[in-house]
Backbone as a chain_set.jsonl record, in Angstrom:
{"seq": "XXXXXXXXXXXXXXXXXXXXXXXXXXXXXXXXXXXXXXXXXXXXXXXXXXXXXXXXXXXXXXXXXXXXXXX", "coords": {"N": [[0.836, -1.175, 0.0], [0.614, 2.139, -0.884], [1.74, 5.172, 0.529], [0.33, 8.392, 0.667], [1.928, 11.402, 0.216], [1.473, 14.373, 1.805], [1.796, 17.807, 1.451], [2.982, 20.465, 3.618], [1.654, 22.868, 3.127], [-0.637, 21.88, 1.91], [-1.788, 20.516, 4.076], [-2.318, 22.66, 5.79], [-4.136, 24.084, 4.228], [-6.251, 22.208, 4.076], [-6.925, 22.082, 6.767], [-7.903, 24.711, 7.152], [-10.14, 24.661, 5.446], [-11.681, 22.66, 6.697], [-12.099, 23.91, 9.157], [-13.636, 26.183, 8.484], [-15.923, 24.881, 7.516], [-16.815, 23.615, 9.854], [-17.361, 25.861, 11.464], [-19.569, 26.894, 10.146], [-21.499, 25.103, 10.87], [-21.995, 25.706, 13.486], [-24.087, 27.06, 16.095], [-24.893, 30.294, 16.537], [-25.166, 32.841, 19.046], [-27.844, 35.262, 19.348], [-28.038, 38.894, 19.409], [-29.342, 39.704, 21.803], [-29.17, 37.391, 23.448], [-26.407, 37.244, 23.708], [-25.846, 39.645, 25.09], [-27.268, 39.172, 27.501], [-25.863, 36.939, 28.48], [-23.34, 38.062, 28.817], [-23.831, 40.003, 30.797], [-24.59, 38.305, 32.891], [-22.18, 36.902, 33.332], [-20.502, 39.015, 34.187], [-21.822, 39.834, 36.558], [-21.669, 37.473, 38.119], [-18.89, 37.262, 38.329], [-18.312, 39.584, 39.819], [-19.661, 38.969, 42.223], [-18.183, 36.706, 42.98], [-15.662, 37.878, 43.295], [-16.165, 39.554, 45.489], [-16.749, 37.608, 47.434], [-14.267, 36.229, 47.585], [-12.642, 38.332, 48.468], [-13.798, 38.782, 50.97], [-13.313, 36.306, 52.296], [-10.538, 36.408, 52.248], [-10.068, 38.631, 53.906], [-11.102, 37.661, 56.335], [-9.347, 35.501, 56.755], [-6.955, 36.915, 57.02], [-7.449, 38.347, 59.415], [-7.73, 36.163, 61.183], [-5.198, 34.947, 61.04], [-3.628, 37.071, 61.949], [-4.628, 37.264, 64.574], [-3.864, 34.759, 65.622], [-1.073, 34.933, 65.447], [-0.355, 37.347, 66.749], [-2.158, 37.811, 68.774], [-3.952, 39.849, 68.707], [-6.74, 41.614, 67.225]], "CA": [[0.0, 0.0, 0.0], [1.424, 3.333, -1.041], [1.317, 6.314, 1.335], [0.296, 9.659, -0.045], [2.661, 12.434, 0.938], [0.766, 15.646, 1.705], [2.692, 18.897, 1.828], [2.565, 21.307, 4.736], [0.667, 23.816, 2.59], [-1.866, 21.109, 1.717], [-2.37, 20.266, 5.4], [-2.851, 23.944, 6.275], [-5.324, 24.362, 3.41], [-7.314, 21.301, 4.496], [-7.326, 22.535, 8.095], [-8.72, 25.912, 6.977], [-11.412, 24.232, 4.855], [-12.417, 21.956, 7.745], [-12.483, 24.886, 10.171], [-14.748, 26.974, 7.94], [-17.098, 24.008, 7.468], [-17.272, 23.426, 11.232], [-17.922, 27.121, 11.94], [-20.889, 27.049, 9.527], [-22.432, 24.226, 11.586], [-22.201, 26.231, 14.845], [-25.234, 27.921, 16.353], [-24.375, 31.517, 17.138], [-26.194, 33.561, 19.805], [-28.241, 36.557, 18.802], [-27.537, 40.031, 20.186], [-29.934, 39.687, 23.149], [-28.565, 36.284, 24.192], [-25.027, 37.623, 23.997], [-25.895, 40.662, 26.13], [-27.677, 38.518, 28.747], [-24.754, 36.106, 28.938], [-22.27, 38.953, 29.265], [-24.249, 40.569, 32.081], [-24.521, 37.218, 33.864], [-20.77, 36.649, 33.639], [-19.983, 40.15, 34.962], [-22.422, 39.772, 37.899], [-21.086, 36.338, 38.837], [-17.496, 37.593, 38.635], [-18.332, 40.552, 40.92], [-20.001, 38.219, 43.436], [-17.035, 35.873, 43.321], [-14.609, 38.768, 43.784], [-16.546, 39.959, 46.852], [-16.586, 36.439, 48.29], [-12.832, 35.997, 47.782], [-12.148, 39.432, 49.3], [-14.278, 38.523, 52.326], [-12.544, 35.187, 52.842], [-9.178, 36.902, 52.439], [-10.082, 39.488, 55.093], [-11.256, 36.778, 57.507], [-8.088, 34.771, 56.935], [-5.984, 37.89, 57.528], [-7.742, 38.59, 60.829], [-7.443, 34.932, 61.928], [-3.74, 34.782, 61.11], [-3.133, 38.138, 62.821], [-4.993, 36.904, 65.943], [-3.039, 33.628, 66.04], [0.346, 35.295, 65.554], [-0.107, 38.48, 67.647], [-3.144, 37.847, 69.844], [-4.783, 41.054, 68.541], [-7.522, 41.692, 66.001]], "C": [[0.89, 1.25, 0.0], [0.86, 4.48, -0.214], [1.342, 7.566, 0.469], [0.984, 10.711, 0.809], [1.96, 13.767, 0.711], [1.694, 16.741, 2.218], [2.13, 19.686, 3.006], [1.495, 22.296, 4.294], [-0.677, 23.114, 2.388], [-2.569, 20.827, 3.034], [-2.999, 21.533, 5.962], [-4.133, 24.288, 5.532], [-6.498, 23.502, 3.854], [-7.832, 21.685, 5.886], [-8.251, 23.746, 7.996], [-10.095, 25.549, 6.415], [-12.276, 23.555, 5.913], [-12.915, 22.92, 8.818], [-13.667, 25.719, 9.704], [-16.026, 26.139, 7.907], [-17.67, 23.809, 8.87], [-17.925, 24.692, 11.771], [-19.317, 27.371, 11.348], [-21.934, 26.191, 10.231], [-22.747, 24.732, 12.992], [-23.479, 27.058, 14.915], [-24.729, 29.125, 17.121], [-25.475, 32.238, 17.879], [-26.585, 34.858, 19.105], [-27.78, 37.656, 19.757], [-28.056, 40.014, 21.629], [-29.314, 38.583, 24.006], [-27.131, 36.623, 24.599], [-24.97, 38.657, 25.124], [-26.261, 40.044, 27.479], [-26.546, 37.673, 29.322], [-23.615, 36.958, 29.48], [-22.597, 39.548, 30.625], [-24.158, 39.507, 33.178], [-23.081, 36.949, 34.281], [-20.202, 37.77, 34.504], [-20.519, 40.106, 36.392], [-21.806, 38.641, 38.715], [-19.637, 36.631, 39.21], [-17.41, 38.61, 39.782], [-18.669, 39.863, 42.248], [-18.829, 37.362, 43.9], [-15.892, 36.718, 43.875], [-14.91, 39.219, 45.204], [-16.372, 38.8, 47.826], [-15.105, 36.196, 48.6], [-12.232, 37.094, 48.665], [-12.567, 39.23, 50.752], [-13.509, 37.394, 53.003], [-11.109, 35.617, 53.117], [-9.085, 37.756, 53.704], [-10.224, 38.659, 56.373], [-9.967, 36.007, 57.79], [-7.014, 35.691, 57.496], [-6.19, 38.137, 59.02], [-7.416, 37.355, 61.671], [-5.941, 34.734, 62.094], [-3.141, 35.841, 62.034], [-3.433, 37.799, 64.29], [-4.108, 35.768, 66.468], [-1.596, 34.06, 66.279], [0.6, 36.411, 66.553], [-1.056, 38.518, 68.827], [-4.057, 39.059, 69.778], [-5.601, 40.94, 67.247], [-7.044, 42.858, 65.251]], "O": [[1.808, 1.37, 0.811], [-0.343, 4.741, -0.241], [2.244, 7.77, -0.343], [0.658, 10.885, 1.983], [1.858, 14.24, -0.421], [2.298, 16.614, 3.283], [0.95, 19.579, 3.339], [0.53, 22.531, 5.021], [-1.729, 23.689, 2.664], [-3.796, 20.889, 3.113], [-4.084, 21.49, 6.542], [-5.106, 24.734, 6.14], [-7.615, 24.0, 3.996], [-9.033, 21.619, 6.146], [-9.272, 23.802, 8.682], [-11.107, 26.082, 6.87], [-13.469, 23.841, 6.017], [-14.025, 22.767, 9.329], [-14.608, 25.935, 10.468], [-17.1, 26.643, 8.236], [-18.888, 23.833, 9.049], [-18.94, 24.613, 12.464], [-20.154, 28.0, 11.995], [-23.123, 26.51, 10.198], [-23.676, 24.234, 13.627], [-23.897, 27.672, 13.934], [-24.199, 28.992, 18.225], [-26.613, 32.261, 17.411], [-25.795, 35.467, 18.383], [-27.193, 37.367, 20.8], [-27.301, 40.277, 22.566], [-28.971, 38.818, 25.165], [-26.706, 36.317, 25.713], [-24.129, 38.549, 26.017], [-25.635, 40.357, 28.492], [-26.305, 37.696, 30.529], [-22.997, 36.611, 30.486], [-21.741, 39.595, 31.508], [-23.692, 39.797, 34.28], [-22.801, 36.787, 35.468], [-19.484, 37.494, 35.466], [-19.763, 40.317, 37.34], [-21.458, 38.836, 39.879], [-19.202, 36.277, 40.306], [-16.523, 38.505, 40.628], [-18.042, 40.136, 43.272], [-18.528, 37.309, 45.092], [-15.226, 36.309, 44.826], [-14.008, 39.265, 46.041], [-15.89, 39.003, 48.941], [-14.74, 35.981, 49.756], [-11.398, 36.805, 49.523], [-11.78, 39.479, 51.665], [-13.102, 37.522, 54.158], [-10.531, 35.22, 54.129], [-8.139, 37.623, 54.481], [-9.551, 38.923, 57.369], [-9.555, 35.883, 58.943], [-6.242, 35.281, 58.363], [-5.234, 38.138, 59.796], [-6.877, 37.491, 62.769], [-5.474, 34.389, 63.18], [-2.242, 35.538, 62.818], [-2.587, 38.021, 65.157], [-3.658, 35.804, 67.613], [-0.964, 33.593, 67.226], [1.669, 36.439, 67.163], [-0.774, 39.208, 69.806], [-4.853, 39.284, 70.689], [-5.201, 40.259, 66.302], [-7.551, 43.143, 64.166]]}, "num_chains": 1, "name": "protein.A"}
């Protein structure tokens, strides 16, 4: 059985063709869905940031109390 040797340019071309075909099969969100998703991500990130800041502050106070005996 003979192997077919495909050039690097041929592989890149085939990759691009396959990528374009796959992107055409994707379902893309409309403007409203995109806006809602973006707002959700921003709100969740703000909540997570507040939670992490709170835990950090509590850990700081606990470590300070253990090491110095003061709050």
